[in-house]
N, CA, C, O and the ligand as a Tripos MOL2 file, in Angstrom:
@<TRIPOS>MOLECULE
protein
  309   307    78     0     0
PROTEIN
NO_CHARGES

@<TRIPOS>ATOM
      1 N           9.4290 -105.4720  190.7180 N.3       1 MET1
      2 CA         10.4870 -105.4590  189.6870 C.3       1 MET1
      3 C          11.0970 -106.8550  189.5550 C.2       1 MET1
      4 O          12.0510 -107.2040  190.2490 O.2       1 MET1
      5 N          10.5420 -107.6110  188.6800 N.am      2 SER2
      6 CA         11.0860 -108.9610  188.4980 C.3       2 SER2
      7 C          11.5320 -109.1380  187.0610 C.2       2 SER2
      8 O          11.0750 -110.0340  186.3510 O.2       2 SER2
      9 N          12.4150 -108.2800  186.6580 N.am      3 GLU3
     10 CA         12.8740 -108.3350  185.2770 C.3       3 GLU3
     11 C          14.2390 -108.9930  185.1720 C.2       3 GLU3
     12 O          15.1880 -108.4250  184.6310 O.2       3 GLU3
     13 N          14.3100 -110.1720  185.6880 N.am      4 LYS4
     14 CA         15.5830 -110.8710  185.6120 C.3       4 LYS4
     15 C          15.6500 -111.6250  184.2880 C.2       4 LYS4
     16 O          14.8850 -112.5510  184.0200 O.2       4 LYS4
     17 N          16.5730 -111.1930  183.5070 N.am      5 LYS5
     18 CA         16.7040 -111.8690  182.2180 C.3       5 LYS5
     19 C          18.0860 -112.4810  182.1030 C.2       5 LYS5
     20 O          19.1040 -111.7960  182.2010 O.2       5 LYS5
     21 N          18.0940 -113.7320  181.9020 N.am      6 ARG6
     22 CA         19.3650 -114.4350  181.7920 C.3       6 ARG6
     23 C          19.8170 -114.4910  180.3440 C.2       6 ARG6
     24 O          19.0440 -114.7700  179.4280 O.2       6 ARG6
     25 N          21.0780 -114.2180  180.1820 N.am      7 ARG7
     26 CA         21.6350 -114.3520  178.8360 C.3       7 ARG7
     27 C          22.5760 -115.5380  178.8460 C.2       7 ARG7
     28 O          23.6720 -115.4660  179.4000 O.2       7 ARG7
     29 N          22.1640 -116.5890  178.2570 N.am      8 PHE8
     30 CA         23.0120 -117.7740  178.2900 C.3       8 PHE8
     31 C          23.7950 -117.8940  176.9910 C.2       8 PHE8
     32 O          23.5780 -118.8080  176.1960 O.2       8 PHE8
     33 N          24.7000 -116.9620  176.7980 N.am      9 GLY9
     34 CA         25.5750 -117.0550  175.6410 C.3       9 GLY9
     35 C          24.8950 -116.8210  174.3140 C.2       9 GLY9
     36 O          25.5480 -116.7890  173.2710 O.2       9 GLY9
     37 N          23.5980 -116.6580  174.3480 N.am     10 ARG10
     38 CA         22.9080 -116.4420  173.0930 C.3      10 ARG10
     39 C          23.1180 -115.0020  172.6360 C.2      10 ARG10
     40 O          22.8340 -114.0530  173.3670 O.2      10 ARG10
     41 N          23.6050 -114.8660  171.4550 N.am     11 ARG11
     42 CA         23.9130 -113.5460  170.9470 C.3      11 ARG11
     43 C          22.6480 -112.7290  170.7330 C.2      11 ARG11
     44 O          21.7230 -113.1440  170.0340 O.2      11 ARG11
     45 N          22.6350 -111.5960  171.3350 N.am     12 LYS12
     46 CA         21.4860 -110.7300  171.1720 C.3      12 LYS12
     47 C          21.7610 -109.7490  170.0490 C.2      12 LYS12
     48 O          22.7780 -109.0550  170.0330 O.2      12 LYS12
     49 N          20.8520 -109.7130  169.1330 N.am     13 VAL13
     50 CA         21.0420 -108.8180  168.0080 C.3      13 VAL13
     51 C          20.0250 -107.6920  168.1010 C.2      13 VAL13
     52 O          18.8570 -107.9000  168.4300 O.2      13 VAL13
     53 N          20.4980 -106.5220  167.8090 N.am     14 CYS14
     54 CA         19.6240 -105.3570  167.8020 C.3      14 CYS14
     55 C          18.4540 -105.6010  166.8540 C.2      14 CYS14
     56 O          18.6350 -105.9920  165.7010 O.2      14 CYS14
     57 N          17.2700 -105.3650  167.3620 N.am     15 ARG15
     58 CA         16.0740 -105.6410  166.5790 C.3      15 ARG15
     59 C          16.0110 -104.8000  165.3020 C.2      15 ARG15
     60 O          15.5030 -105.2410  164.2700 O.2      15 ARG15
     61 N          16.5310 -103.5990  165.4000 N.am     16 PHE16
     62 CA         16.4570 -102.7020  164.2490 C.3      16 PHE16
     63 C          17.5160 -103.0170  163.2050 C.2      16 PHE16
     64 O          17.3120 -102.8300  162.0050 O.2      16 PHE16
     65 N          18.6590 -103.5020  163.6970 N.am     17 CYS17
     66 CA         19.6900 -103.9140  162.7530 C.3      17 CYS17
     67 C          19.2780 -105.2010  162.0490 C.2      17 CYS17
     68 O          19.5820 -105.4100  160.8750 O.2      17 CYS17
     69 N          18.5820 -106.0540  162.7880 N.am     18 ALA18
     70 CA         18.1860 -107.3370  162.2370 C.3      18 ALA18
     71 C          17.0380 -107.2050  161.2440 C.2      18 ALA18
     72 O          16.9490 -107.9580  160.2740 O.2      18 ALA18
     73 N          16.1650 -106.2410  161.5010 N.am     19 ASP19
     74 CA         15.0050 -106.0760  160.6340 C.3      19 ASP19
     75 C          14.9750 -104.6700  160.0370 C.2      19 ASP19
     76 O          14.5860 -103.7110  160.7030 O.2      19 ASP19
     77 N          15.3880 -104.5610  158.7820 N.am     20 PRO20
     78 CA         15.4540 -103.2490  158.1250 C.3      20 PRO20
     79 C          14.0820 -102.6160  157.9170 C.2      20 PRO20
     80 O          13.9830 -101.4100  157.6910 O.2      20 PRO20
     81 N          13.0370 -103.4130  157.9920 N.am     21 THR21
     82 CA         11.7020 -102.8550  157.7810 C.3      21 THR21
     83 C          11.1870 -102.1720  159.0480 C.2      21 THR21
     84 O          10.2220 -101.4080  159.0170 O.2      21 THR21
     85 N          11.8490 -102.4640  160.1450 N.am     22 LEU22
     86 CA         11.4580 -101.8670  161.4070 C.3      22 LEU22
     87 C          12.0620 -100.4770  161.5170 C.2      22 LEU22
     88 O          13.2750 -100.3210  161.6550 O.2      22 LEU22
     89 N          11.2230  -99.4980  161.4570 N.am     23 VAL23
     90 CA         11.7110  -98.1250  161.4440 C.3      23 VAL23
     91 C          11.3450  -97.4330  162.7570 C.2      23 VAL23
     92 O          10.2220  -97.5500  163.2470 O.2      23 VAL23
     93 N          12.2980  -96.7260  163.3020 N.am     24 ILE24
     94 CA         12.0500  -95.9760  164.5240 C.3      24 ILE24
     95 C          11.3210  -94.6910  164.1590 C.2      24 ILE24
     96 O          11.8730  -93.8030  163.5080 O.2      24 ILE24
     97 N          10.0920  -94.6160  164.5850 N.am     25 ASP25
     98 CA          9.2690  -93.4830  164.2180 C.3      25 ASP25
     99 C           8.5050  -92.9890  165.4480 C.2      25 ASP25
    100 O           7.7810  -93.7450  166.0960 O.2      25 ASP25
    101 N           8.6820  -91.7310  165.7440 N.am     26 TYR26
    102 CA          8.0110  -91.2080  166.9430 C.3      26 TYR26
    103 C           6.4960  -91.1420  166.7640 C.2      26 TYR26
    104 O           5.7510  -90.9930  167.7320 O.2      26 TYR26
    105 N           6.0560  -91.2550  165.5220 N.am     27 LYS27
    106 CA          4.6250  -91.2270  165.2680 C.3      27 LYS27
    107 C           4.0030  -92.6120  165.4110 C.2      27 LYS27
    108 O           2.8090  -92.8080  165.1820 O.2      27 LYS27
    109 N           4.8300  -93.5430  165.7880 N.am     28 ASN28
    110 CA          4.3600  -94.9150  165.9480 C.3      28 ASN28
    111 C           4.5410  -95.3910  167.3830 C.2      28 ASN28
    112 O           5.4360  -96.1850  167.6730 O.2      28 ASN28
    113 N           3.6860  -94.9010  168.2780 N.am     29 PRO29
    114 CA          3.8350  -95.2450  169.6910 C.3      29 PRO29
    115 C           3.6260  -96.7260  169.9720 C.2      29 PRO29
    116 O           4.1170  -97.2650  170.9640 O.2      29 PRO29
    117 N           2.8950  -97.3610  169.0870 N.am     30 GLN30
    118 CA          2.6540  -98.7900  169.2440 C.3      30 GLN30
    119 C           3.9690  -99.5610  169.2460 C.2      30 GLN30
    120 O           4.1700 -100.4840  170.0350 O.2      30 GLN30
    121 N           4.8380  -99.1630  168.3590 N.am     31 MET31
    122 CA          6.1330  -99.8220  168.2700 C.3      31 MET31
    123 C           7.0410  -99.3920  169.4160 C.2      31 MET31
    124 O           7.7690 -100.2010  169.9910 O.2      31 MET31
    125 N           6.9830  -98.1190  169.7310 N.am     32 LEU32
    126 CA          7.8530  -97.5970  170.7860 C.3      32 LEU32
    127 C           7.5030  -98.1890  172.1390 C.2      32 LEU32
    128 O           8.3440  -98.3020  173.0310 O.2      32 LEU32
    129 N           6.2430  -98.5600  172.2670 N.am     33 LYS33
    130 CA          5.7660  -99.1050  173.5370 C.3      33 LYS33
    131 C           6.5220 -100.3460  173.9790 C.2      33 LYS33
    132 O           6.6710 -100.6090  175.1720 O.2      33 LYS33
    133 N           6.9950 -101.1020  173.0030 N.am     34 SER34
    134 CA          7.6840 -102.3310  173.3640 C.3      34 SER34
    135 C           9.0790 -102.0520  173.9100 C.2      34 SER34
    136 O           9.7940 -102.9760  174.2990 O.2      34 SER34
    137 N           9.4610 -100.7850  173.9390 N.am     35 PHE35
    138 CA         10.7770 -100.4450  174.4640 C.3      35 PHE35
    139 C          10.7050  -99.5780  175.7100 C.2      35 PHE35
    140 O          11.7100  -99.0430  176.1800 O.2      35 PHE35
    141 N           9.5030  -99.4550  176.2260 N.am     36 VAL36
    142 CA          9.3510  -98.7600  177.5040 C.3      36 VAL36
    143 C           8.5620  -99.6510  178.4610 C.2      36 VAL36
    144 O           7.7950 -100.5180  178.0410 O.2      36 VAL36
    145 N           8.7660  -99.4190  179.7370 N.am     37 THR37
    146 CA          8.0300 -100.1920  180.7330 C.3      37 THR37
    147 C           6.6120  -99.6610  180.8470 C.2      37 THR37
    148 O           6.2650  -98.6600  180.2210 O.2      37 THR37
    149 N           5.8010 -100.3280  181.6400 N.am     38 ILE38
    150 CA          4.4240  -99.8790  181.8220 C.3      38 ILE38
    151 C           4.3970  -98.4900  182.4370 C.2      38 ILE38
    152 O           3.4770  -97.7050  182.2070 O.2      38 ILE38
    153 N           5.4040  -98.2130  183.2050 N.am     39 ARG39
    154 CA          5.4790  -96.8920  183.8190 C.3      39 ARG39
    155 C           5.9710  -95.8360  182.8490 C.2      39 ARG39
    156 O           5.9560  -94.6440  183.1580 O.2      39 ARG39
    157 N           6.4060  -96.2710  181.6810 N.am     40 GLY40
    158 CA          6.8550  -95.3150  180.6870 C.3      40 GLY40
    159 C           8.3440  -95.0810  180.7050 C.2      40 GLY40
    160 O           8.8550  -94.1790  180.0410 O.2      40 GLY40
    161 N           9.0350  -95.9000  181.4690 N.am     41 LYS41
    162 CA         10.4910  -95.7500  181.4960 C.3      41 LYS41
    163 C          11.1210  -96.4920  180.3280 C.2      41 LYS41
    164 O          10.6720  -97.5750  179.9530 O.2      41 LYS41
    165 N          12.1480  -95.9110  179.7670 N.am     42 ILE42
    166 CA         12.8170  -96.5490  178.6410 C.3      42 ILE42
    167 C          13.6560  -97.7290  179.1360 C.2      42 ILE42
    168 O          14.4580  -97.6000  180.0610 O.2      42 ILE42
    169 N          13.4510  -98.8540  178.5090 N.am     43 ILE43
    170 CA         14.1640 -100.0610  178.9100 C.3      43 ILE43
    171 C          15.6140  -99.9830  178.4360 C.2      43 ILE43
    172 O          15.8670  -99.7070  177.2630 O.2      43 ILE43
    173 N          16.5580 -100.2220  179.3320 N.am     44 PRO44
    174 CA         17.9750 -100.1560  178.9560 C.3      44 PRO44
    175 C          18.3330 -101.1610  177.8680 C.2      44 PRO44
    176 O          17.7430 -102.2370  177.7670 O.2      44 PRO44
    177 N          19.2990 -100.7850  177.0740 N.am     45 ARG45
    178 CA         19.5930 -101.5900  175.8910 C.3      45 ARG45
    179 C          20.2440 -102.9220  176.2050 C.2      45 ARG45
    180 O          20.2660 -103.8210  175.3650 O.2      45 ARG45
    181 N          20.7670 -103.0490  177.3940 N.am     46 ARG46
    182 CA         21.3470 -104.3530  177.7080 C.3      46 ARG46
    183 C          20.2570 -105.3910  177.9330 C.2      46 ARG46
    184 O          20.5200 -106.5940  177.9410 O.2      46 ARG46
    185 N          19.0440 -104.9160  178.1130 N.am     47 ILE47
    186 CA         17.9290 -105.8490  178.2400 C.3      47 ILE47
    187 C          17.2720 -106.1010  176.8920 C.2      47 ILE47
    188 O          16.9490 -107.2390  176.5530 O.2      47 ILE47
    189 N          17.0780 -105.0450  176.1330 N.am     48 THR48
    190 CA         16.4220 -105.2300  174.8410 C.3      48 THR48
    191 C          17.3920 -105.7150  173.7740 C.2      48 THR48
    192 O          16.9820 -106.3210  172.7840 O.2      48 THR48
    193 N          18.6830 -105.4470  173.9770 N.am     49 GLY49
    194 CA         19.6700 -105.8840  172.9960 C.3      49 GLY49
    195 C          19.8570 -104.8900  171.8660 C.2      49 GLY49
    196 O          20.5650 -105.1630  170.8950 O.2      49 GLY49
    197 N          19.2240 -103.7460  171.9960 N.am     50 THR50
    198 CA         19.3510 -102.7280  170.9650 C.3      50 THR50
    199 C          20.7590 -102.1270  170.9710 C.2      50 THR50
    200 O          21.3290 -101.8760  172.0330 O.2      50 THR50
    201 N          21.2960 -101.9060  169.8140 N.am     51 CYS51
    202 CA         22.6350 -101.3440  169.7330 C.3      51 CYS51
    203 C          22.6130  -99.8590  170.1080 C.2      51 CYS51
    204 O          21.5560  -99.2290  170.1380 O.2      51 CYS51
    205 N          23.7780  -99.3250  170.3870 N.am     52 ALA52
    206 CA         23.8840  -97.9590  170.8950 C.3      52 ALA52
    207 C          23.2680  -96.9350  169.9510 C.2      52 ALA52
    208 O          22.5950  -95.9950  170.3730 O.2      52 ALA52
    209 N          23.5160  -97.1420  168.6770 N.am     53 ARG53
    210 CA         23.0190  -96.1940  167.6920 C.3      53 ARG53
    211 C          21.4930  -96.1510  167.6640 C.2      53 ARG53
    212 O          20.8800  -95.0840  167.6890 O.2      53 ARG53
    213 N          20.9030  -97.3350  167.6120 N.am     54 HIS54
    214 CA         19.4540  -97.3950  167.5500 C.3      54 HIS54
    215 C          18.7980  -97.0380  168.8850 C.2      54 HIS54
    216 O          17.6920  -96.4990  168.9310 O.2      54 HIS54
    217 N          19.5080  -97.3520  169.9650 N.am     55 GLN55
    218 CA         18.9520  -97.0010  171.2690 C.3      55 GLN55
    219 C          18.8260  -95.4870  171.4000 C.2      55 GLN55
    220 O          17.8740  -94.9690  171.9830 O.2      55 GLN55
    221 N          19.8140  -94.7980  170.8410 N.am     56 ARG56
    222 CA         19.7770  -93.3440  170.9100 C.3      56 ARG56
    223 C          18.6400  -92.7930  170.0620 C.2      56 ARG56
    224 O          17.9440  -91.8550  170.4510 O.2      56 ARG56
    225 N          18.4700  -93.3980  168.8980 N.am     57 GLU57
    226 CA         17.3580  -92.9830  168.0410 C.3      57 GLU57
    227 C          16.0300  -93.2400  168.7270 C.2      57 GLU57
    228 O          15.0910  -92.4470  168.6520 O.2      57 GLU57
    229 N          15.9910  -94.3710  169.3920 N.am     58 LEU58
    230 CA         14.7890  -94.7880  170.0960 C.3      58 LEU58
    231 C          14.4460  -93.8100  171.2190 C.2      58 LEU58
    232 O          13.2980  -93.3960  171.3790 O.2      58 LEU58
    233 N          15.4530  -93.4620  171.9750 N.am     59 THR59
    234 CA         15.2740  -92.5260  173.0820 C.3      59 THR59
    235 C          14.7260  -91.1960  172.5800 C.2      59 THR59
    236 O          13.8070  -90.6220  173.1640 O.2      59 THR59
    237 N          15.3040  -90.7260  171.4940 N.am     60 THR60
    238 CA         14.8490  -89.4730  170.9060 C.3      60 THR60
    239 C          13.4020  -89.5900  170.4490 C.2      60 THR60
    240 O          12.5920  -88.6890  170.6670 O.2      60 THR60
    241 N          13.0920  -90.7020  169.8170 N.am     61 ALA61
    242 CA         11.7510  -90.9150  169.2940 C.3      61 ALA61
    243 C          10.7280  -90.9830  170.4190 C.2      61 ALA61
    244 O           9.6320  -90.4330  170.3100 O.2      61 ALA61
    245 N          11.0890  -91.6530  171.4860 N.am     62 ILE62
    246 CA         10.1700  -91.7850  172.6140 C.3      62 ILE62
    247 C           9.9170  -90.4300  173.2620 C.2      62 ILE62
    248 O           8.7860  -90.0950  173.6130 O.2      62 ILE62
    249 N          10.9770  -89.6670  173.4140 N.am     63 LYS63
    250 CA         10.8330  -88.3390  174.0030 C.3      63 LYS63
    251 C           9.9550  -87.4480  173.1180 C.2      63 LYS63
    252 O           9.0850  -86.7210  173.5980 O.2      63 LYS63
    253 N          10.2130  -87.5320  171.8280 N.am     64 ARG64
    254 CA          9.4370  -86.7350  170.8800 C.3      64 ARG64
    255 C           7.9760  -87.1630  170.9050 C.2      64 ARG64
    256 O           7.0580  -86.3440  170.8640 O.2      64 ARG64
    257 N           7.7990  -88.4720  170.9730 N.am     65 SER65
    258 CA          6.4530  -89.0270  170.9900 C.3      65 SER65
    259 C           5.6890  -88.5700  172.2210 C.2      65 SER65
    260 O           4.4920  -88.2900  172.1570 O.2      65 SER65
    261 N           6.3810  -88.4990  173.3220 N.am     66 ARG66
    262 CA          5.7590  -88.0140  174.5530 C.3      66 ARG66
    263 C           5.2960  -86.5810  174.3810 C.2      66 ARG66
    264 O           4.2130  -86.2000  174.8240 O.2      66 ARG66
    265 N           6.1290  -85.8060  173.7370 N.am     67 MET67
    266 CA          5.8190  -84.3910  173.5820 C.3      67 MET67
    267 C           4.6100  -84.1530  172.6990 C.2      67 MET67
    268 O           3.8020  -83.2630  172.9630 O.2      67 MET67
    269 N           4.4920  -84.9510  171.6520 N.am     68 VAL68
    270 CA          3.3910  -84.6970  170.7330 C.3      68 VAL68
    271 C           2.1390  -85.4950  171.0720 C.2      68 VAL68
    272 O           1.0210  -85.0500  170.8130 O.2      68 VAL68
    273 N           2.3290  -86.6620  171.6440 N.am     69 ALA69
    274 CA          1.1670  -87.5300  171.8170 C.3      69 ALA69
    275 C           0.6880  -87.6290  173.2510 C.2      69 ALA69
    276 O          -0.4910  -87.8660  173.5140 O.2      69 ALA69
    277 N           1.6110  -87.4450  174.1670 N.am     70 LEU70
    278 CA          1.2170  -87.6840  175.5470 C.3      70 LEU70
    279 C           1.0840  -86.3930  176.3520 C.2      70 LEU70
    280 O           1.2890  -86.3540  177.5650 O.2      70 LEU70
    281 N           0.7370  -85.3630  175.6310 N.am     71 MET71
    282 CA          0.5250  -84.1100  176.3320 C.3      71 MET71
    283 C          -0.7850  -84.1610  177.1070 C.2      71 MET71
    284 O          -1.8550  -84.2760  176.5090 O.2      71 MET71
    285 N          -0.7110  -84.0770  178.3990 N.am     72 PRO72
    286 CA         -1.9430  -84.1810  179.2010 C.3      72 PRO72
    287 C          -2.6960  -82.8700  179.2720 C.2      72 PRO72
    288 O          -3.1280  -82.4420  180.3420 O.2      72 PRO72
    289 N          -2.8460  -82.2410  178.1230 N.am     73 PHE73
    290 CA         -3.5440  -80.9570  178.1250 C.3      73 PHE73
    291 C          -5.0270  -81.1100  177.9120 C.2      73 PHE73
    292 O          -5.8430  -80.6420  178.7070 O.2      73 PHE73
    293 N          -5.3660  -81.7840  176.8090 N.am     74 THR74
    294 CA         -6.7880  -81.9730  176.5150 C.3      74 THR74
    295 C          -7.1710  -83.4240  176.7210 C.2      74 THR74
    296 O          -6.3670  -84.3310  176.5040 O.2      74 THR74
    297 N          -8.3900  -83.6310  177.1370 N.am     75 SER75
    298 CA         -8.8630  -85.0030  177.2850 C.3      75 SER75
    299 C          -9.6040  -85.3930  176.0280 C.2      75 SER75
    300 O         -10.7400  -84.9830  175.7950 O.2      75 SER75
    301 N          -8.9290  -86.1990  175.2220 N.am     76 VAL76
    302 CA         -9.4900  -86.5780  173.9350 C.3      76 VAL76
    303 C         -10.5450  -87.6630  174.1090 C.2      76 VAL76
    304 O         -11.5560  -87.6950  173.4070 O.2      76 VAL76
    305 N         -10.2860  -88.5310  175.0440 N.am     77 ASP77
    306 CA        -11.2500  -89.6340  175.2610 C.3      77 ASP77
    307 C         -12.0920  -89.3250  176.4850 C.2      77 ASP77
    308 O         -12.9640  -90.1150  176.8490 O.2      77 ASP77
    309 ZN         20.9190 -101.4090  165.7190 Zn       78 ZN78
@<TRIPOS>BOND
     1     1     2 1
     2     2     3 1
     3     3     4 2
     4     3     5 am
     5     5     6 1
     6     6     7 1
     7     7     8 2
     8     7     9 am
     9     9    10 1
    10    10    11 1
    11    11    12 2
    12    11    13 am
    13    13    14 1
    14    14    15 1
    15    15    16 2
    16    15    17 am
    17    17    18 1
    18    18    19 1
    19    19    20 2
    20    19    21 am
    21    21    22 1
    22    22    23 1
    23    23    24 2
    24    23    25 am
    25    25    26 1
    26    26    27 1
    27    27    28 2
    28    27    29 am
    29    29    30 1
    30    30    31 1
    31    31    32 2
    32    31    33 am
    33    33    34 1
    34    34    35 1
    35    35    36 2
    36    35    37 am
    37    37    38 1
    38    38    39 1
    39    39    40 2
    40    39    41 am
    41    41    42 1
    42    42    43 1
    43    43    44 2
    44    43    45 am
    45    45    46 1
    46    46    47 1
    47    47    48 2
    48    47    49 am
    49    49    50 1
    50    50    51 1
    51    51    52 2
    52    51    53 am
    53    53    54 1
    54    54    55 1
    55    55    56 2
    56    55    57 am
    57    57    58 1
    58    58    59 1
    59    59    60 2
    60    59    61 am
    61    61    62 1
    62    62    63 1
    63    63    64 2
    64    63    65 am
    65    65    66 1
    66    66    67 1
    67    67    68 2
    68    67    69 am
    69    69    70 1
    70    70    71 1
    71    71    72 2
    72    71    73 am
    73    73    74 1
    74    74    75 1
    75    75    76 2
    76    75    77 am
    77    77    78 1
    78    78    79 1
    79    79    80 2
    80    79    81 am
    81    81    82 1
    82    82    83 1
    83    83    84 2
    84    83    85 am
    85    85    86 1
    86    86    87 1
    87    87    88 2
    88    87    89 am
    89    89    90 1
    90    90    91 1
    91    91    92 2
    92    91    93 am
    93    93    94 1
    94    94    95 1
    95    95    96 2
    96    95    97 am
    97    97    98 1
    98    98    99 1
    99    99   100 2
   100    99   101 am
   101   101   102 1
   102   102   103 1
   103   103   104 2
   104   103   105 am
   105   105   106 1
   106   106   107 1
   107   107   108 2
   108   107   109 am
   109   109   110 1
   110   110   111 1
   111   111   112 2
   112   111   113 am
   113   113   114 1
   114   114   115 1
   115   115   116 2
   116   115   117 am
   117   117   118 1
   118   118   119 1
   119   119   120 2
   120   119   121 am
   121   121   122 1
   122   122   123 1
   123   123   124 2
   124   123   125 am
   125   125   126 1
   126   126   127 1
   127   127   128 2
   128   127   129 am
   129   129   130 1
   130   130   131 1
   131   131   132 2
   132   131   133 am
   133   133   134 1
   134   134   135 1
   135   135   136 2
   136   135   137 am
   137   137   138 1
   138   138   139 1
   139   139   140 2
   140   139   141 am
   141   141   142 1
   142   142   143 1
   143   143   144 2
   144   143   145 am
   145   145   146 1
   146   146   147 1
   147   147   148 2
   148   147   149 am
   149   149   150 1
   150   150   151 1
   151   151   152 2
   152   151   153 am
   153   153   154 1
   154   154   155 1
   155   155   156 2
   156   155   157 am
   157   157   158 1
   158   158   159 1
   159   159   160 2
   160   159   161 am
   161   161   162 1
   162   162   163 1
   163   163   164 2
   164   163   165 am
   165   165   166 1
   166   166   167 1
   167   167   168 2
   168   167   169 am
   169   169   170 1
   170   170   171 1
   171   171   172 2
   172   171   173 am
   173   173   174 1
   174   174   175 1
   175   175   176 2
   176   175   177 am
   177   177   178 1
   178   178   179 1
   179   179   180 2
   180   179   181 am
   181   181   182 1
   182   182   183 1
   183   183   184 2
   184   183   185 am
   185   185   186 1
   186   186   187 1
   187   187   188 2
   188   187   189 am
   189   189   190 1
   190   190   191 1
   191   191   192 2
   192   191   193 am
   193   193   194 1
   194   194   195 1
   195   195   196 2
   196   195   197 am
   197   197   198 1
   198   198   199 1
   199   199   200 2
   200   199   201 am
   201   201   202 1
   202   202   203 1
   203   203   204 2
   204   203   205 am
   205   205   206 1
   206   206   207 1
   207   207   208 2
   208   207   209 am
   209   209   210 1
   210   210   211 1
   211   211   212 2
   212   211   213 am
   213   213   214 1
   214   214   215 1
   215   215   216 2
   216   215   217 am
   217   217   218 1
   218   218   219 1
   219   219   220 2
   220   219   221 am
   221   221   222 1
   222   222   223 1
   223   223   224 2
   224   223   225 am
   225   225   226 1
   226   226   227 1
   227   227   228 2
   228   227   229 am
   229   229   230 1
   230   230   231 1
   231   231   232 2
   232   231   233 am
   233   233   234 1
   234   234   235 1
   235   235   236 2
   236   235   237 am
   237   237   238 1
   238   238   239 1
   239   239   240 2
   240   239   241 am
   241   241   242 1
   242   242   243 1
   243   243   244 2
   244   243   245 am
   245   245   246 1
   246   246   247 1
   247   247   248 2
   248   247   249 am
   249   249   250 1
   250   250   251 1
   251   251   252 2
   252   251   253 am
   253   253   254 1
   254   254   255 1
   255   255   256 2
   256   255   257 am
   257   257   258 1
   258   258   259 1
   259   259   260 2
   260   259   261 am
   261   261   262 1
   262   262   263 1
   263   263   264 2
   264   263   265 am
   265   265   266 1
   266   266   267 1
   267   267   268 2
   268   267   269 am
   269   269   270 1
   270   270   271 1
   271   271   272 2
   272   271   273 am
   273   273   274 1
   274   274   275 1
   275   275   276 2
   276   275   277 am
   277   277   278 1
   278   278   279 1
   279   279   280 2
   280   279   281 am
   281   281   282 1
   282   282   283 1
   283   283   284 2
   284   283   285 am
   285   285   286 1
   286   286   287 1
   287   287   288 2
   288   287   289 am
   289   289   290 1
   290   290   291 1
   291   291   292 2
   292   291   293 am
   293   293   294 1
   294   294   295 1
   295   295   296 2
   296   295   297 am
   297   297   298 1
   298   298   299 1
   299   299   300 2
   300   299   301 am
   301   301   302 1
   302   302   303 1
   303   303   304 2
   304   303   305 am
   305   305   306 1
   306   306   307 1
   307   307   308 2
@<TRIPOS>SUBSTRUCTURE
     1 MET1         2 RESIDUE 1 A MET
     2 SER2         6 RESIDUE 1 A SER
     3 GLU3        10 RESIDUE 1 A GLU
     4 LYS4        14 RESIDUE 1 A LYS
     5 LYS5        18 RESIDUE 1 A LYS
     6 ARG6        22 RESIDUE 1 A ARG
     7 ARG7        26 RESIDUE 1 A ARG
     8 PHE8        30 RESIDUE 1 A PHE
     9 GLY9        34 RESIDUE 1 A GLY
    10 ARG10       38 RESIDUE 1 A ARG
    11 ARG11       42 RESIDUE 1 A ARG
    12 LYS12       46 RESIDUE 1 A LYS
    13 VAL13       50 RESIDUE 1 A VAL
    14 CYS14       54 RESIDUE 1 A CYS
    15 ARG15       58 RESIDUE 1 A ARG
    16 PHE16       62 RESIDUE 1 A PHE
    17 CYS17       66 RESIDUE 1 A CYS
    18 ALA18       70 RESIDUE 1 A ALA
    19 ASP19       74 RESIDUE 1 A ASP
    20 PRO20       78 RESIDUE 1 A PRO
    21 THR21       82 RESIDUE 1 A THR
    22 LEU22       86 RESIDUE 1 A LEU
    23 VAL23       90 RESIDUE 1 A VAL
    24 ILE24       94 RESIDUE 1 A ILE
    25 ASP25       98 RESIDUE 1 A ASP
    26 TYR26      102 RESIDUE 1 A TYR
    27 LYS27      106 RESIDUE 1 A LYS
    28 ASN28      110 RESIDUE 1 A ASN
    29 PRO29      114 RESIDUE 1 A PRO
    30 GLN30      118 RESIDUE 1 A GLN
    31 MET31      122 RESIDUE 1 A MET
    32 LEU32      126 RESIDUE 1 A LEU
    33 LYS33      130 RESIDUE 1 A LYS
    34 SER34      134 RESIDUE 1 A SER
    35 PHE35      138 RESIDUE 1 A PHE
    36 VAL36      142 RESIDUE 1 A VAL
    37 THR37      146 RESIDUE 1 A THR
    38 ILE38      150 RESIDUE 1 A ILE
    39 ARG39      154 RESIDUE 1 A ARG
    40 GLY40      158 RESIDUE 1 A GLY
    41 LYS41      162 RESIDUE 1 A LYS
    42 ILE42      166 RESIDUE 1 A ILE
    43 ILE43      170 RESIDUE 1 A ILE
    44 PRO44      174 RESIDUE 1 A PRO
    45 ARG45      178 RESIDUE 1 A ARG
    46 ARG46      182 RESIDUE 1 A ARG
    47 ILE47      186 RESIDUE 1 A ILE
    48 THR48      190 RESIDUE 1 A THR
    49 GLY49      194 RESIDUE 1 A GLY
    50 THR50      198 RESIDUE 1 A THR
    51 CYS51      202 RESIDUE 1 A CYS
    52 ALA52      206 RESIDUE 1 A ALA
    53 ARG53      210 RESIDUE 1 A ARG
    54 HIS54      214 RESIDUE 1 A HIS
    55 GLN55      218 RESIDUE 1 A GLN
    56 ARG56      222 RESIDUE 1 A ARG
    57 GLU57      226 RESIDUE 1 A GLU
    58 LEU58      230 RESIDUE 1 A LEU
    59 THR59      234 RESIDUE 1 A THR
    60 THR60      238 RESIDUE 1 A THR
    61 ALA61      242 RESIDUE 1 A ALA
    62 ILE62      246 RESIDUE 1 A ILE
    63 LYS63      250 RESIDUE 1 A LYS
    64 ARG64      254 RESIDUE 1 A ARG
    65 SER65      258 RESIDUE 1 A SER
    66 ARG66      262 RESIDUE 1 A ARG
    67 MET67      266 RESIDUE 1 A MET
    68 VAL68      270 RESIDUE 1 A VAL
    69 ALA69      274 RESIDUE 1 A ALA
    70 LEU70      278 RESIDUE 1 A LEU
    71 MET71      282 RESIDUE 1 A MET
    72 PRO72      286 RESIDUE 1 A PRO
    73 PHE73      290 RESIDUE 1 A PHE
    74 THR74      294 RESIDUE 1 A THR
    75 SER75      298 RESIDUE 1 A SER
    76 VAL76      302 RESIDUE 1 A VAL
    77 ASP77      306 RESIDUE 1 A ASP
    78 ZN78       309 GROUP 0 **** ****
């Protein structure tokens, strides 16, 4: 665990607030992946800089995405 991130006064802006084209979609795991660790844990917003509102949407989307896409029932590949 070497996720030491220094914030040197640089204002962190929520990625979703900054980019209106970026939509939180549970059907888009590619995008959601950048907000979870390799282990699949959701990265806290103080690290990603995501605002509370979008972080909550993100959390919901990731959970939903897990339910529909990461069901270890059938082996597709
Ligand atoms: Zn936001």
